Each structure stands twice: as C-alpha cells, then as structure tokens.
MISEPA-207405 format. One record per atom (N, C-alpha, C, O): atom name; residue in three letters; x, y, z. Coordinates in Angstrom, 1 decimal. Atoms other than C-alpha are relative to their C-alpha. Layout:
<atoms>
atom a CA | r ALA | X X | Y Y | Z Z
...
</atoms>
This chain:
<atoms>
atom a N | r MET | X -1.3 | Y 0.5 | Z 0.1
atom a CA | r MET | X 0.2 | Y -0.5 | Z -40.6
atom a C | r MET | X 0.7 | Y -0.5 | Z 1.3
atom a O | r MET | X 0.7 | Y 0.2 | Z 2.3
atom a N | r PRO | X -0.4 | Y 0.6 | Z -1.4
atom a CA | r PRO | X 1.8 | Y -2.8 | Z -38.0
atom a C | r PRO | X 1.0 | Y 1.0 | Z 0.6
atom a O | r PRO | X 1.7 | Y 1.8 | Z 0.1
atom a N | r GLN | X -1.0 | Y -0.6 | Z -1.0
atom a CA | r GLN | X 3.8 | Y -1.4 | Z -35.1
atom a C | r GLN | X 0.4 | Y -0.8 | Z 0.9
atom a O | r GLN | X -0.3 | Y -1.8 | Z 1.3
atom a N | r SER | X -0.4 | Y 0.8 | Z -1.0
atom a CA | r SER | X 5.9 | Y -2.8 | Z -32.6
atom a C | r SER | X -0.3 | Y 0.5 | Z 1.3
atom a O | r SER | X -0.1 | Y 1.7 | Z 1.6
atom a N | r VAL | X 0.2 | Y -0.4 | Z -1.4
atom a CA | r VAL | X 5.0 | Y -2.7 | Z -28.8
atom a C | r VAL | X 0.7 | Y -1.0 | Z 0.9
atom a O | r VAL | X 1.0 | Y -2.2 | Z 0.5
atom a N | r ARG | X -0.6 | Y 0.9 | Z -1.0
atom a CA | r ARG | X 6.6 | Y -4.2 | Z -25.8
atom a C | r ARG | X -1.2 | Y -0.6 | Z 0.9
atom a O | r ARG | X -2.0 | Y 0.2 | Z 1.5
atom a N | r ILE | X 1.1 | Y 0.7 | Z -0.7
atom a CA | r ILE | X 4.3 | Y -6.8 | Z -24.1
atom a C | r ILE | X 0.8 | Y -0.9 | Z 1.0
atom a O | r ILE | X 1.9 | Y -1.5 | Z 0.6
atom a N | r ASP | X -0.6 | Y 0.7 | Z -1.1
atom a CA | r ASP | X 5.3 | Y -8.7 | Z -20.9
atom a C | r ASP | X 0.0 | Y -1.5 | Z -0.4
atom a O | r ASP | X -0.9 | Y -2.0 | Z -1.0
atom a N | r ASP | X -0.1 | Y 1.4 | Z 0.5
atom a CA | r ASP | X 6.6 | Y -12.2 | Z -21.6
atom a C | r ASP | X -1.1 | Y -0.9 | Z 0.5
atom a O | r ASP | X -1.5 | Y -1.8 | Z -0.2
atom a N | r LEU | X 1.1 | Y 0.8 | Z -0.5
atom a CA | r LEU | X 4.0 | Y -13.8 | Z -19.3
atom a C | r LEU | X -1.3 | Y 0.0 | Z -0.9
atom a O | r LEU | X -2.0 | Y -1.0 | Z -1.2
atom a N | r LEU | X 1.2 | Y -0.2 | Z 0.9
atom a CA | r LEU | X 1.2 | Y -12.4 | Z -21.4
atom a C | r LEU | X 0.2 | Y -0.6 | Z -1.4
atom a O | r LEU | X -0.7 | Y -1.1 | Z -2.1
atom a N | r ILE | X -0.3 | Y 0.6 | Z 1.3
atom a CA | r ILE | X 3.0 | Y -13.6 | Z -24.6
atom a C | r ILE | X -0.1 | Y -1.5 | Z 0.0
atom a O | r ILE | X -0.6 | Y -2.2 | Z -0.9
atom a N | r ASP | X 0.1 | Y 1.5 | Z -0.3
atom a CA | r ASP | X 3.3 | Y -17.1 | Z -23.2
atom a C | r ASP | X -1.5 | Y -0.4 | Z 0.2
atom a O | r ASP | X -1.8 | Y -1.5 | Z -0.2
atom a N | r SER | X 1.3 | Y 0.5 | Z -0.2
atom a CA | r SER | X -0.3 | Y -17.2 | Z -22.2
atom a C | r SER | X -0.8 | Y 0.2 | Z -1.5
atom a O | r SER | X -1.6 | Y -0.6 | Z -1.8
atom a N | r ALA | X 0.5 | Y 0.0 | Z 1.2
atom a CA | r ALA | X -1.4 | Y -15.9 | Z -25.6
atom a C | r ALA | X 0.5 | Y -1.1 | Z -0.8
atom a O | r ALA | X -0.4 | Y -1.6 | Z -1.6
atom a N | r ARG | X -0.5 | Y 1.2 | Z 0.8
atom a CA | r ARG | X 0.7 | Y -18.6 | Z -27.2
atom a C | r ARG | X -0.9 | Y -1.2 | Z 0.3
atom a O | r ARG | X -1.4 | Y -1.8 | Z -0.7
atom a N | r ARG | X 0.8 | Y 1.0 | Z -0.4
atom a CA | r ARG | X -1.0 | Y -21.1 | Z -25.4
atom a C | r ARG | X -1.4 | Y -0.1 | Z -0.4
atom a O | r ARG | X -1.9 | Y -1.1 | Z -0.9
atom a N | r GLU | X 1.2 | Y -0.3 | Z 0.5
atom a CA | r GLU | X -4.5 | Y -19.7 | Z -26.0
atom a C | r GLU | X -0.2 | Y 0.0 | Z -1.6
atom a O | r GLU | X -1.3 | Y -0.5 | Z -2.2
atom a N | r ALA | X -0.1 | Y -0.2 | Z 1.4
atom a CA | r ALA | X -3.7 | Y -19.1 | Z -29.6
atom a C | r ALA | X -0.1 | Y -1.3 | Z -0.6
atom a O | r ALA | X -0.8 | Y -1.5 | Z -1.6
atom a N | r LYS | X -0.1 | Y 1.4 | Z 0.6
atom a CA | r LYS | X -3.0 | Y -22.9 | Z -30.3
atom a C | r LYS | X -1.4 | Y -0.5 | Z 0.0
atom a O | r LYS | X -1.9 | Y -1.1 | Z -1.0
atom a N | r GLY | X 1.4 | Y 0.6 | Z -0.1
atom a CA | r GLY | X -6.5 | Y -23.9 | Z -29.1
atom a C | r GLY | X -1.0 | Y 0.6 | Z -0.8
atom a O | r GLY | X -2.0 | Y 0.0 | Z -1.3
atom a N | r ALA | X 0.9 | Y -0.8 | Z 0.8
atom a CA | r ALA | X -8.2 | Y -21.1 | Z -30.9
atom a C | r ALA | X 0.3 | Y 0.1 | Z -1.5
atom a O | r ALA | X -0.4 | Y 0.8 | Z -2.3
atom a N | r HIS | X -0.5 | Y 0.0 | Z 1.3
atom a CA | r HIS | X -6.3 | Y -21.6 | Z -34.1
atom a C | r HIS | X 0.2 | Y 1.3 | Z -0.5
atom a O | r HIS | X -0.3 | Y 1.7 | Z -1.6
atom a N | r ARG | X -0.4 | Y -1.4 | Z 0.3
atom a CA | r ARG | X -5.0 | Y -18.1 | Z -34.0
atom a C | r ARG | X 1.6 | Y 0.2 | Z 0.0
atom a O | r ARG | X 2.2 | Y -0.8 | Z 0.5
atom a N | r SER | X -1.4 | Y -0.3 | Z -0.2
atom a CA | r SER | X -1.4 | Y -16.6 | Z -34.3
atom a C | r SER | X 0.0 | Y 0.8 | Z 1.4
atom a O | r SER | X -1.1 | Y 1.1 | Z 1.9
atom a N | r VAL | X -0.1 | Y -0.8 | Z -1.2
atom a CA | r VAL | X -0.1 | Y -14.9 | Z -31.2
atom a C | r VAL | X -0.5 | Y 1.4 | Z -0.1
atom a O | r VAL | X -1.1 | Y 1.9 | Z 0.8
atom a N | r GLN | X 0.5 | Y -1.4 | Z 0.1
atom a CA | r GLN | X -0.6 | Y -11.6 | Z -32.5
atom a C | r GLN | X -1.5 | Y 0.1 | Z -0.3
atom a O | r GLN | X -2.0 | Y 1.2 | Z 0.0
atom a N | r GLY | X 1.4 | Y 0.1 | Z 0.2
atom a CA | r GLY | X -4.3 | Y -12.6 | Z -33.5
atom a C | r GLY | X -0.6 | Y -0.2 | Z 1.5
atom a O | r GLY | X -1.7 | Y 0.4 | Z 1.9
atom a N | r GLN | X 0.8 | Y 0.2 | Z -1.3
atom a CA | r GLN | X -4.9 | Y -13.8 | Z -29.9
atom a C | r GLN | X 0.2 | Y 1.2 | Z 0.8
atom a O | r GLN | X -0.6 | Y 1.5 | Z 1.7
atom a N | r ILE | X -0.1 | Y -1.2 | Z -0.9
atom a CA | r ILE | X -3.6 | Y -10.6 | Z -28.3
atom a C | r ILE | X -1.1 | Y 1.2 | Z -0.7
atom a O | r ILE | X -1.8 | Y 1.9 | Z -0.1
atom a N | r GLU | X 1.0 | Y -0.9 | Z 0.6
atom a CA | r GLU | X -5.6 | Y -8.5 | Z -30.9
atom a C | r GLU | X -1.3 | Y -0.3 | Z 0.4
atom a O | r GLU | X -2.1 | Y 0.6 | Z 0.7
atom a N | r HIS | X 1.4 | Y 0.5 | Z -0.4
atom a CA | r HIS | X -8.7 | Y -10.7 | Z -30.0
atom a C | r HIS | X -0.2 | Y 0.5 | Z 1.5
atom a O | r HIS | X -1.3 | Y 1.1 | Z 1.8
atom a N | r TRP | X 0.1 | Y -0.3 | Z -1.4
atom a CA | r TRP | X -8.0 | Y -10.1 | Z -26.2
atom a C | r TRP | X -0.2 | Y 1.8 | Z 0.1
atom a O | r TRP | X -0.9 | Y 2.4 | Z 0.9
atom a N | r ALA | X 0.2 | Y -1.7 | Z -0.2
atom a CA | r ALA | X -7.6 | Y -6.1 | Z -26.9
atom a C | r ALA | X -1.4 | Y 0.2 | Z -0.5
atom a O | r ALA | X -2.1 | Y 1.0 | Z 0.2
atom a N | r LYS | X 1.4 | Y -0.3 | Z 0.4
atom a CA | r LYS | X -10.9 | Y -6.1 | Z -28.8
atom a C | r LYS | X -1.1 | Y -0.4 | Z 1.0
atom a O | r LYS | X -2.1 | Y 0.4 | Z 1.2
atom a N | r ILE | X 0.8 | Y 0.3 | Z -1.2
atom a CA | r ILE | X -12.7 | Y -7.9 | Z -26.0
atom a C | r ILE | X 0.0 | Y 1.0 | Z 1.0
atom a O | r ILE | X -1.1 | Y 1.5 | Z 1.4
atom a N | r GLY | X -0.1 | Y -0.8 | Z -1.1
atom a CA | r GLY | X -11.3 | Y -5.7 | Z -23.5
atom a C | r GLY | X -0.6 | Y 1.6 | Z -0.4
atom a O | r GLY | X -1.3 | Y 2.2 | Z 0.4
atom a N | r GLN | X 0.7 | Y -1.2 | Z 0.6
atom a CA | r GLN | X -12.4 | Y -2.5 | Z -25.7
atom a C | r GLN | X -1.5 | Y -0.1 | Z 0.1
atom a O | r GLN | X -2.1 | Y 0.9 | Z 0.3
atom a N | r MET | X 1.5 | Y 0.1 | Z 0.1
atom a CA | r MET | X -15.9 | Y -3.9 | Z -26.0
atom a C | r MET | X -0.5 | Y 0.0 | Z 1.5
atom a O | r MET | X -1.5 | Y 0.6 | Z 1.8
atom a N | r VAL | X 0.5 | Y 0.0 | Z -1.3
atom a CA | r VAL | X -16.2 | Y -4.6 | Z -22.3
atom a C | r VAL | X 0.1 | Y 1.4 | Z 0.6
atom a O | r VAL | X -0.9 | Y 1.7 | Z 1.3
atom a N | r GLU | X -0.2 | Y -1.4 | Z -0.4
atom a CA | r GLU | X -15.0 | Y -1.0 | Z -21.4
atom a C | r GLU | X -1.1 | Y 0.9 | Z -0.6
atom a O | r GLU | X -1.6 | Y 1.8 | Z 0.1
atom a N | r ARG | X 1.1 | Y -0.8 | Z 0.7
atom a CA | r ARG | X -17.5 | Y 0.4 | Z -23.9
atom a C | r ARG | X -1.4 | Y -0.4 | Z 0.5
atom a O | r ARG | X -2.3 | Y 0.4 | Z 0.5
atom a N | r SER | X 1.4 | Y 0.6 | Z -0.5
atom a CA | r SER | X -20.4 | Y -1.8 | Z -22.5
atom a C | r SER | X -0.4 | Y 0.6 | Z 1.2
atom a O | r SER | X -1.6 | Y 0.8 | Z 1.4
atom a N | r GLY | X 0.4 | Y -0.6 | Z -1.3
atom a CA | r GLY | X -20.3 | Y -0.2 | Z -19.2
atom a C | r GLY | X -0.1 | Y -1.0 | Z 1.2
atom a O | r GLY | X -0.4 | Y -0.6 | Z 2.3
atom a N | r VAL | X 0.0 | Y 1.0 | Z -1.0
atom a CA | r VAL | X -20.1 | Y -3.5 | Z -17.4
atom a C | r VAL | X 0.9 | Y 0.3 | Z 0.9
atom a O | r VAL | X 0.6 | Y 0.5 | Z 2.1
atom a N | r LEU | X -1.1 | Y -0.5 | Z -0.8
atom a CA | r LEU | X -16.7 | Y -2.6 | Z -16.2
atom a C | r LEU | X 0.5 | Y 1.3 | Z -0.3
atom a O | r LEU | X 0.7 | Y 1.6 | Z -1.4
atom a N | r SER | X -0.4 | Y -1.5 | Z 0.2
atom a CA | r SER | X -15.7 | Y 1.0 | Z -15.7
atom a C | r SER | X 1.5 | Y 0.1 | Z 0.4
atom a O | r SER | X 1.9 | Y 0.2 | Z 1.5
atom a N | r TYR | X -1.5 | Y -0.2 | Z -0.3
atom a CA | r TYR | X -11.9 | Y 1.3 | Z -16.0
atom a C | r TYR | X 0.2 | Y 1.3 | Z 0.8
atom a O | r TYR | X 1.0 | Y 1.4 | Z 1.7
atom a N | r GLU | X -0.2 | Y -1.3 | Z -0.9
atom a CA | r GLU | X -12.3 | Y 4.9 | Z -14.7
atom a C | r GLU | X -0.3 | Y -0.3 | Z 1.4
atom a O | r GLU | X 0.5 | Y 0.2 | Z 2.2
atom a N | r ARG | X 0.2 | Y 0.2 | Z -1.3
atom a CA | r ARG | X -13.9 | Y 3.7 | Z -11.6
atom a C | r ARG | X 0.9 | Y -1.0 | Z 0.7
atom a O | r ARG | X 1.1 | Y -0.8 | Z 1.9
atom a N | r ILE | X -0.9 | Y 0.7 | Z -0.5
atom a CA | r ILE | X -11.5 | Y 0.9 | Z -11.1
atom a C | r ILE | X 1.3 | Y 0.6 | Z 0.3
atom a O | r ILE | X 1.9 | Y 0.3 | Z 1.4
atom a N | r ARG | X -1.2 | Y -0.9 | Z -0.1
atom a CA | r ARG | X -8.6 | Y 3.4 | Z -11.5
atom a C | r ARG | X -0.2 | Y 0.8 | Z 1.1
atom a O | r ARG | X 0.7 | Y 0.9 | Z 1.9
atom a N | r ASN | X 0.4 | Y -0.8 | Z -1.1
atom a CA | r ASN | X -10.4 | Y 5.7 | Z -9.0
atom a C | r ASN | X 0.2 | Y -0.7 | Z 1.2
atom a O | r ASN | X 0.8 | Y -0.1 | Z 2.1
atom a N | r PHE | X -0.2 | Y 0.9 | Z -1.1
atom a CA | r PHE | X -10.4 | Y 2.9 | Z -6.5
atom a C | r PHE | X 1.5 | Y -0.2 | Z 0.3
atom a O | r PHE | X 2.0 | Y 0.0 | Z 1.4
atom a N | r LEU | X -1.4 | Y 0.3 | Z -0.1
atom a CA | r LEU | X -6.8 | Y 1.9 | Z -7.2
atom a C | r LEU | X 0.8 | Y 1.3 | Z 0.5
atom a O | r LEU | X 1.8 | Y 1.1 | Z 1.2
atom a N | r SER | X -0.7 | Y -1.1 | Z -0.4
atom a CA | r SER | X -5.7 | Y 5.5 | Z -6.6
atom a C | r SER | X -0.6 | Y 0.5 | Z 1.3
atom a O | r SER | X -0.2 | Y 1.6 | Z 1.7
atom a N | r GLY | X 0.4 | Y -0.5 | Z -1.3
atom a CA | r GLY | X -7.6 | Y 5.8 | Z -3.3
atom a C | r GLY | X -1.2 | Y 1.0 | Z 0.1
atom a O | r GLY | X -1.7 | Y 1.4 | Z 1.2
atom a N | r GLU | X 1.1 | Y -0.9 | Z 0.0
atom a CA | r GLU | X -10.3 | Y 8.1 | Z -4.6
atom a C | r GLU | X -1.3 | Y -0.5 | Z 0.1
atom a O | r GLU | X -2.3 | Y 0.3 | Z 0.1
atom a N | r MET | X 1.2 | Y 0.6 | Z -0.2
atom a CA | r MET | X -13.1 | Y 5.6 | Z -4.3
atom a C | r MET | X 0.0 | Y -1.3 | Z 0.9
atom a O | r MET | X 1.0 | Y -2.0 | Z 0.9
atom a N | r GLN | X 0.0 | Y 1.2 | Z -0.9
atom a CA | r GLN | X -14.1 | Y 3.0 | Z -1.7
atom a C | r GLN | X -0.4 | Y -1.2 | Z -1.0
atom a O | r GLN | X -1.0 | Y -1.1 | Z -2.0
atom a N | r ILE | X 0.2 | Y 1.3 | Z 0.9
atom a CA | r ILE | X -14.3 | Y -0.7 | Z -3.0
atom a C | r ILE | X -1.5 | Y -0.3 | Z 0.1
atom a O | r ILE | X -2.0 | Y -1.0 | Z -0.8
atom a N | r ASP | X 1.4 | Y 0.3 | Z -0.3
atom a CA | r ASP | X -18.0 | Y -0.8 | Z -1.7
atom a C | r ASP | X -0.7 | Y 0.9 | Z -1.2
atom a O | r ASP | X -1.9 | Y 0.5 | Z -1.5
atom a N | r ASN | X 0.6 | Y -0.7 | Z 1.0
atom a CA | r ASN | X -18.8 | Y 1.7 | Z -4.6
atom a C | r ASN | X 0.1 | Y -0.7 | Z -1.4
atom a O | r ASN | X -0.5 | Y -0.3 | Z -2.4
atom a N | r LEU | X -0.4 | Y 0.6 | Z 1.3
atom a CA | r LEU | X -17.5 | Y -0.7 | Z -7.3
atom a C | r LEU | X -1.2 | Y -1.2 | Z 0.0
atom a O | r LEU | X -1.6 | Y -1.6 | Z 1.0
atom a N | r ASN | X 0.9 | Y 1.0 | Z 0.2
atom a CA | r ASN | X -19.9 | Y -3.4 | Z -8.7
atom a C | r ASN | X 0.7 | Y -1.3 | Z 0.1
atom a O | r ASN | X 1.9 | Y -1.2 | Z 0.3
atom a N | r ASN | X -0.8 | Y 1.3 | Z -0.3
atom a CA | r ASN | X -18.9 | Y -7.1 | Z -8.3
atom a C | r ASN | X 1.0 | Y -0.2 | Z -1.0
atom a O | r ASN | X 2.1 | Y -0.4 | Z -0.7
atom a N | r ASP | X -1.0 | Y 0.1 | Z 0.9
atom a CA | r ASP | X -17.3 | Y -7.3 | Z -11.6
atom a C | r ASP | X 1.3 | Y 1.0 | Z 0.0
atom a O | r ASP | X 2.5 | Y 0.7 | Z -0.2
atom a N | r GLU | X -1.3 | Y -1.1 | Z -0.3
atom a CA | r GLU | X -15.1 | Y -4.1 | Z -10.9
atom a C | r GLU | X 0.7 | Y -0.5 | Z 1.3
atom a O | r GLU | X 1.9 | Y -0.4 | Z 1.4
atom a N | r ARG | X -0.8 | Y 0.4 | Z -1.2
atom a CA | r ARG | X -14.3 | Y -5.4 | Z -7.6
atom a C | r ARG | X 1.0 | Y -1.2 | Z -0.3
atom a O | r ARG | X 2.1 | Y -1.3 | Z 0.2
atom a N | r LEU | X -0.8 | Y 1.2 | Z 0.3
atom a CA | r LEU | X -13.0 | Y -8.7 | Z -9.0
atom a C | r LEU | X 1.3 | Y 0.5 | Z -0.9
atom a O | r LEU | X 2.4 | Y -0.1 | Z -0.8
atom a N | r MET | X -1.1 | Y -0.7 | Z 0.9
atom a CA | r MET | X -11.0 | Y -6.6 | Z -11.7
atom a C | r MET | X 1.0 | Y 0.6 | Z 0.9
atom a O | r MET | X 2.2 | Y 0.3 | Z 0.9
atom a N | r ALA | X -0.9 | Y -0.7 | Z -0.8
atom a CA | r ALA | X -9.6 | Y -4.3 | Z -9.0
atom a C | r ALA | X 0.8 | Y -0.9 | Z 0.9
atom a O | r ALA | X 2.0 | Y -0.7 | Z 1.1
atom a N | r SER | X -0.8 | Y 1.0 | Z -1.0
atom a CA | r SER | X -8.6 | Y -7.2 | Z -6.6
atom a C | r SER | X 1.0 | Y -0.6 | Z -1.0
atom a O | r SER | X 2.2 | Y -0.7 | Z -0.5
atom a N | r ARG | X -1.1 | Y 0.8 | Z 0.9
atom a CA | r ARG | X -6.8 | Y -8.9 | Z -9.6
atom a C | r ARG | X 1.2 | Y 0.9 | Z -0.2
atom a O | r ARG | X 2.4 | Y 0.6 | Z -0.2
atom a N | r THR | X -0.9 | Y -1.0 | Z 0.3
atom a CA | r THR | X -5.2 | Y -5.8 | Z -10.5
atom a C | r THR | X 1.0 | Y 0.3 | Z 1.4
atom a O | r THR | X 2.2 | Y 0.3 | Z 1.3
atom a N | r LEU | X -0.9 | Y -0.1 | Z -1.3
atom a CA | r LEU | X -4.0 | Y -5.1 | Z -6.7
atom a C | r LEU | X 0.9 | Y -1.2 | Z 0.2
atom a O | r LEU | X 2.1 | Y -1.0 | Z 0.5
atom a N | r PHE | X -0.7 | Y 1.1 | Z -0.2
atom a CA | r PHE | X -2.9 | Y -8.7 | Z -6.5
atom a C | r PHE | X 1.2 | Y -0.1 | Z -0.9
atom a O | r PHE | X 2.3 | Y -0.5 | Z -0.4
atom a N | r ASP | X -1.1 | Y 0.2 | Z 1.0
atom a CA | r ASP | X -0.7 | Y -8.5 | Z -9.7
atom a C | r ASP | X 1.1 | Y 1.2 | Z 0.3
atom a O | r ASP | X 2.3 | Y 1.0 | Z 0.1
atom a N | r GLN | X -1.0 | Y -1.1 | Z -0.6
atom a CA | r GLN | X 0.9 | Y -5.1 | Z -8.2
atom a C | r GLN | X 0.8 | Y -0.4 | Z 0.9
atom a O | r GLN | X 2.0 | Y 0.0 | Z 0.9
atom a N | r PHE | X -0.8 | Y 0.3 | Z -1.3
atom a CA | r PHE | X 2.0 | Y -6.5 | Z -5.1
atom a C | r PHE | X 0.5 | Y -1.4 | Z 0.2
atom a O | r PHE | X 1.3 | Y -1.6 | Z 1.1
atom a N | r ILE | X -0.6 | Y 1.3 | Z -0.3
atom a CA | r ILE | X 2.7 | Y -10.1 | Z -5.4
atom a C | r ILE | X 0.8 | Y -0.7 | Z -1.2
atom a O | r ILE | X 0.3 | Y -0.8 | Z -2.3
atom a N | r ASP | X -0.8 | Y 0.6 | Z 1.2
atom a CA | r ASP | X 5.4 | Y -11.7 | Z -7.6
atom a C | r ASP | X -0.2 | Y -1.6 | Z 0.2
atom a O | r ASP | X -0.8 | Y -2.2 | Z 1.1
atom a N | r ASP | X 0.4 | Y 1.4 | Z 0.2
atom a CA | r ASP | X 5.3 | Y -15.3 | Z -8.6
atom a C | r ASP | X 0.4 | Y -1.0 | Z 1.3
atom a O | r ASP | X -0.3 | Y -1.9 | Z 1.7
atom a N | r ASP | X -0.3 | Y 0.9 | Z -1.3
atom a CA | r ASP | X 7.1 | Y -16.8 | Z -5.3
atom a C | r ASP | X -0.2 | Y 0.9 | Z 1.2
atom a O | r ASP | X 0.4 | Y 0.6 | Z 2.2
atom a N | r PHE | X 0.5 | Y -0.8 | Z -1.1
atom a CA | r PHE | X 5.6 | Y -14.2 | Z -2.9
atom a C | r PHE | X 1.2 | Y 0.5 | Z 0.8
atom a O | r PHE | X 1.1 | Y 0.7 | Z 2.0
atom a N | r SER | X -1.4 | Y -0.4 | Z -0.7
atom a CA | r SER | X 9.2 | Y -13.0 | Z -1.9
atom a C | r SER | X -0.2 | Y 1.5 | Z 0.4
atom a O | r SER | X 0.2 | Y 1.8 | Z 1.5
atom a N | r SER | X 0.1 | Y -1.2 | Z -0.3
atom a CA | r SER | X 8.3 | Y -9.4 | Z -2.0
atom a C | r SER | X -0.9 | Y 0.1 | Z 1.2
atom a O | r SER | X -0.7 | Y 1.1 | Z 2.0
atom a N | r VAL | X 0.9 | Y -0.2 | Z -1.0
atom a CA | r VAL | X 5.5 | Y -9.9 | Z 0.4
atom a C | r VAL | X 0.7 | Y -0.5 | Z 1.3
atom a O | r VAL | X 0.8 | Y 0.2 | Z 2.4
atom a N | r THR | X -0.8 | Y 0.5 | Z -1.1
atom a CA | r THR | X 7.6 | Y -12.1 | Z 2.6
atom a C | r THR | X 1.1 | Y 1.0 | Z 0.6
atom a O | r THR | X 1.3 | Y 1.1 | Z 1.8
atom a N | r ASP | X -1.0 | Y -1.0 | Z -0.4
atom a CA | r ASP | X 10.5 | Y -9.6 | Z 2.7
atom a C | r ASP | X -0.7 | Y 1.3 | Z 0.7
atom a O | r ASP | X -0.1 | Y 1.9 | Z 1.6
atom a N | r GLU | X 0.6 | Y -1.1 | Z -0.7
atom a CA | r GLU | X 8.1 | Y -6.8 | Z 3.7
atom a C | r GLU | X -0.7 | Y -0.5 | Z 1.4
atom a O | r GLU | X -0.7 | Y 0.3 | Z 2.4
atom a N | r LEU | X 0.5 | Y 0.4 | Z -1.1
atom a CA | r LEU | X 6.5 | Y -8.9 | Z 6.4
atom a C | r LEU | X 1.2 | Y -0.2 | Z 1.1
atom a O | r LEU | X 1.0 | Y 0.2 | Z 2.2
atom a N | r LYS | X -1.1 | Y 0.1 | Z -0.9
atom a CA | r LYS | X 10.1 | Y -9.7 | Z 7.9
atom a C | r LYS | X 0.5 | Y 1.2 | Z 0.5
atom a O | r LYS | X 1.0 | Y 1.3 | Z 1.6
atom a N | r GLU | X -0.5 | Y -1.4 | Z -0.4
atom a CA | r GLU | X 10.9 | Y -6.0 | Z 8.1
atom a C | r GLU | X -1.0 | Y 0.7 | Z 1.2
atom a O | r GLU | X -0.5 | Y 1.5 | Z 2.0
atom a N | r ARG | X 0.8 | Y -0.5 | Z -1.1
atom a CA | r ARG | X 7.8 | Y -5.3 | Z 10.4
atom a C | r ARG | X 0.3 | Y -0.7 | Z 1.4
atom a O | r ARG | X 1.0 | Y -1.7 | Z 1.5
atom a N | r ASP | X -0.3 | Y 0.6 | Z -1.5
atom a CA | r ASP | X 7.9 | Y -5.8 | Z 14.2
atom a C | r ASP | X -1.2 | Y -0.9 | Z 0.4
atom a O | r ASP | X -1.2 | Y -1.3 | Z 1.6
atom a N | r ASP | X 1.1 | Y 0.9 | Z -0.3
atom a CA | r ASP | X 4.7 | Y -8.0 | Z 14.0
atom a C | r ASP | X 0.3 | Y -1.4 | Z -0.3
atom a O | r ASP | X 1.1 | Y -1.7 | Z -1.2
atom a N | r SER | X -0.1 | Y 1.4 | Z 0.3
atom a CA | r SER | X 4.5 | Y -11.7 | Z 14.0
atom a C | r SER | X -0.8 | Y -0.3 | Z -1.2
atom a O | r SER | X -1.9 | Y 0.3 | Z -1.3
atom a N | r TYR | X 0.7 | Y 0.4 | Z 1.2
atom a CA | r TYR | X 3.2 | Y -13.3 | Z 10.6
atom a C | r TYR | X -0.1 | Y -1.5 | Z -0.2
atom a O | r TYR | X 0.7 | Y -2.3 | Z 0.5
atom a N | r TYR | X 0.0 | Y 1.5 | Z 0.2
atom a CA | r TYR | X 2.2 | Y -16.7 | Z 9.4
atom a C | r TYR | X 0.4 | Y -0.2 | Z -1.6
atom a O | r TYR | X 0.3 | Y 0.7 | Z -2.4
atom a N | r GLY | X -0.6 | Y 0.4 | Z 1.4
atom a CA | r GLY | X 3.7 | Y -18.4 | Z 6.3
atom a C | r GLY | X 0.2 | Y -1.4 | Z -0.1
atom a O | r GLY | X -0.1 | Y -2.1 | Z 0.9
atom a N | r SER | X -0.3 | Y 1.5 | Z 0.2
atom a CA | r SER | X 4.7 | Y -21.7 | Z 4.9
atom a C | r SER | X 1.3 | Y -0.1 | Z -0.8
atom a O | r SER | X 1.6 | Y 0.6 | Z -1.8
atom a N | r GLU | X -1.3 | Y 0.4 | Z 0.6
atom a CA | r GLU | X 8.1 | Y -23.0 | Z 3.9
atom a C | r GLU | X -0.1 | Y -1.1 | Z -0.8
atom a O | r GLU | X 0.8 | Y -1.2 | Z -1.7
atom a N | r ASP | X 0.2 | Y 1.2 | Z 0.9
atom a CA | r ASP | X 6.9 | Y -26.2 | Z 2.3
atom a C | r ASP | X -1.2 | Y 0.1 | Z -0.8
atom a O | r ASP | X -1.4 | Y -0.7 | Z -1.7
atom a N | r GLY | X 1.1 | Y -0.1 | Z 0.9
atom a CA | r GLY | X 3.7 | Y -24.9 | Z 0.8
atom a C | r GLY | X -1.2 | Y -0.8 | Z 0.6
atom a O | r GLY | X -2.3 | Y -0.7 | Z 0.1
atom a N | r GLU | X 1.1 | Y 1.0 | Z -0.7
atom a CA | r GLU | X 1.7 | Y -27.5 | Z 3.3
atom a C | r GLU | X -0.3 | Y 0.6 | Z 1.4
atom a O | r GLU | X -1.4 | Y 1.0 | Z 1.7
atom a N | r SER | X 0.2 | Y -0.2 | Z -1.3
atom a CA | r SER | X 2.2 | Y -26.7 | Z 6.8
atom a C | r SER | X 0.0 | Y 1.6 | Z 0.2
atom a O | r SER | X 0.7 | Y 2.3 | Z -0.5
atom a N | r ILE | X 0.0 | Y -1.6 | Z -0.5
atom a CA | r ILE | X 1.5 | Y -23.0 | Z 8.4
atom a C | r ILE | X 0.8 | Y 0.2 | Z 1.2
atom a O | r ILE | X 0.6 | Y -0.4 | Z 2.3
atom a N | r LYS | X -0.9 | Y -0.3 | Z -1.2
atom a CA | r LYS | X 4.1 | Y -21.7 | Z 10.7
atom a C | r LYS | X -0.2 | Y 1.5 | Z 0.4
atom a O | r LYS | X -0.4 | Y 2.3 | Z -0.5
atom a N | r ARG | X 0.0 | Y -1.2 | Z -0.6
atom a CA | r ARG | X 4.0 | Y -18.5 | Z 12.9
atom a C | r ARG | X 1.4 | Y 0.3 | Z 0.1
atom a O | r ARG | X 2.2 | Y -0.5 | Z 0.6
atom a N | r TYR | X -1.3 | Y -0.5 | Z 0.1
atom a CA | r TYR | X 7.0 | Y -16.4 | Z 12.4
atom a C | r TYR | X 0.0 | Y 1.3 | Z 1.1
atom a O | r TYR | X -0.9 | Y 2.1 | Z 1.0
atom a N | r GLU | X -0.1 | Y -1.1 | Z -1.0
atom a CA | r GLU | X 8.1 | Y -14.0 | Z 15.3
atom a C | r GLU | X 1.1 | Y 1.1 | Z -0.5
atom a O | r GLU | X 2.1 | Y 0.7 | Z -1.1
atom a N | r PRO | X -1.0 | Y -1.1 | Z 0.4
atom a CA | r PRO | X 9.9 | Y -10.6 | Z 14.7
atom a C | r PRO | X 1.3 | Y -0.3 | Z 0.7
atom a O | r PRO | X 2.3 | Y 0.4 | Z 0.5
</atoms>
C-alpha cells in the first residue's frame, strides 16, 4: 500500500531529471535508487554501519575502504556545506585566524581577523 514520506526538494528535482532519461516516473526513480542502495548495503561493498561509526567518531577514516571513504566524505560535505558556502564563511569569520576565500569565484584573497 502506498505511503507518503517527506523527501528533500533537491532529491526530488534530481529524481525528476534522472527519471526523464530513464523513462521512469519520479516515484519509480526514487524506488530504483532505494533498491540500488539496499543492494549495495547488502553486498558488503559499502558498510553503512562502518560509515556511521566513522561519522560518529568511533572509527578512523583509515579503517574504511576507498568506497566507504568516498561515501563518508560526501556525507560530511553535505552536512557542513550549504549551496553558497555561507555557513562555512560565517564560521571562519568568527575565528581569530586568517582564512582564504573568493568573492568573485575566480581570485583567491586572504582575509584577516
């Protein structure tokens, strides 16, 4: 029986784009991705438990295989970075250290506290 769930708008948009090329509905695309994720977890190629242990600080990144490192890195990046990097910029501005950034997306500038 179908059930409603909340899904991030960005994921829905991505599924909509992918669904067109694959001749699936948006729902079908998300179900497809979910099944792939389920198969990957069951295959042992990626261990969500090991990635979760790393993300919670219980395991060193050196103990993850390359695929797990990639997934952990992407997860960390998604947790700490927003689309315009404003949260990182705000955090850097609050520190007493200099940092590097770009206002125009091309040139790099050093910012002093």
